C-alpha positions in Angstrom: -2.6 35.6 25.2 -5.6 33.2 24.7 -6.6 35.2 21.7 -3.2 34.7 20.1 -3.4 30.9 20.6 -6.9 30.9 19.0 -5.6 33.0 16.0 -2.6 30.7 15.6 -4.8 27.6 15.8 -7.1 29.0 13.2 -4.2 29.8 10.9 -2.8 26.3 11.3 -6.2 24.7 10.6 -6.6 26.9 7.4 -3.1 25.9 6.3 -3.8 22.2 6.8 -7.1 22.5 5.0 -5.3 24.2 2.1 -2.6 21.5 2.1 -5.1 18.7 2.0 -6.9 20.3 -0.9 -3.6 20.8 -2.8 -2.6 17.2 -2.0 -5.9 15.8 -3.3 -5.4 17.7 -6.6 -1.9 16.3 -7.0 -3.0 12.9 -5.9 -5.7 12.8 -8.6 -3.3 14.1 -11.3 -0.7 11.4 -10.5 -2.9 8.4 -10.6 -3.5 8.2 -6.9 0.2 7.6 -6.1 0.9 8.5 -2.4 4.7 8.6 -2.7 4.8 10.9 -5.7 2.1 13.1 -4.3 3.9 13.5 -1.0 7.2 14.3 -2.7 5.6 17.0 -4.8 4.0 18.4 -1.6 7.4 18.1 0.2 5.8 16.3 3.0 6.3 12.9 4.7 4.1 10.0 3.9 3.3 9.8 7.6 1.5 13.1 7.3 -0.8 11.7 4.6 -1.5 8.6 6.7 -2.3 10.8 9.7 -4.7 12.8 7.7 -6.3 9.6 6.4 -6.6 8.2 9.9 -8.0 11.4 11.5 -10.1 13.0 8.9 -13.0 10.9 7.6 -13.9 13.5 4.9 -10.3 13.4 3.6 -10.4 9.6 3.7 -13.6 9.5 1.6 -12.1 11.9 -1.0 -9.0 9.7 -1.3 -11.1 6.6 -1.8 -13.2 8.4 -4.4 -10.0 9.4 -6.3 -8.7 5.8 -6.1 -11.9 4.4 -7.5 -11.9 7.0 -10.3 -8.3 6.3 -11.1 -9.0 2.5 -11.2 -11.7 3.1 -13.8 -9.4 5.3 -15.9 -6.5 2.8 -15.8 -8.9 -0.1 -16.5 -10.1 1.7 -19.6 -6.5 2.3 -20.7 -5.7 -1.3 -20.2 -8.7 -2.4 -22.2 -7.5 -0.3 -25.0 -4.1 -1.8 -24.6 -5.5 -5.3 -24.9 -7.1 -4.3 -28.2 -4.1 -2.5 -29.6 -1.1 -4.4 -28.2 -2.4 -7.5 -26.5 -0.1 -7.2 -23.5 -2.1 -9.5 -21.3 0.3 -10.1 -18.3 0.2 -6.4 -17.3 -3.6 -6.2 -17.7 -4.1 -9.4 -15.7 -1.8 -8.1 -12.9 -3.6 -4.8 -12.7 -7.0 -6.3 -12.6 -6.2 -9.0 -10.1 -4.6 -6.3 -7.8 -7.2 -3.6 -8.1 -10.6 -4.7 -9.5 -12.9 -6.6 -7.2 -14.4 -8.6 -10.1 -10.9 -10.0 -11.0 -9.7 -11.0 -7.6 -8.2 -14.6 -7.5 -10.7 -17.2 -6.4 -10.2 -20.7 -5.0 -12.7 -23.5 -5.3 -13.0 -25.9 -2.4 -15.0 -29.2 -2.1 -16.1 -30.5 1.2 -17.7 -33.9 1.8 -19.9 -34.5 4.9 -20.3 -37.9 6.6 -23.5 -38.6 4.6 -21.5 -38.3 1.3 -22.8 -34.9 0.3 -20.3 -32.8 -1.6 -20.4 -29.1 -1.0 -18.6 -26.8 -3.5 -17.5 -23.3 -2.3 -15.8 -20.5 -4.1 -13.6 -18.4 -1.9 -12.4 -15.0 -3.0 -9.4 -13.1 -1.5 -11.4 -9.9 -1.2 -12.2 -9.2 2.5 -15.8 -8.0 2.0 -16.9 -10.9 -0.2 -18.8 -13.7 1.5 -18.0 -17.2 0.7 -20.2 -18.2 -2.2 -21.9 -21.6 -1.7 -22.3 -23.5 -4.9 -24.2 -26.7 -5.4 -24.2 -29.7 -3.2 -24.5 -33.2 -4.7 -24.9 -36.7 -3.2 -22.1 -39.1 -4.1 -22.6 -42.8 -4.1 
């Protein structure tokens, strides 16, 4: 009986591994769109998020595909700028996906001695606040 459970477990693991591989191929082909990829696999999105949460190797591959797709779309958008000059779509994509184009906010703080500190704050989580110059006001 224990041998049957082991065989069944091995079959399930092989099937899941095959499904993940197939999913990643579809995911790459369809510009890293989770919904479309899940529909094509006839699986729930929750399955994708379970795999993402519980399989670090799968998570790494998904992130690599997303980065790859961002570069491809960025190139297409650059060509679109040159050919059609459709800036609103380009701006939206870059602000949403590319770390160099995330919206920034400039803040000025004045301490009691009259020094003005200028900071640039970005919306990207991993960016540290960038401290600019400080000047003495009279």
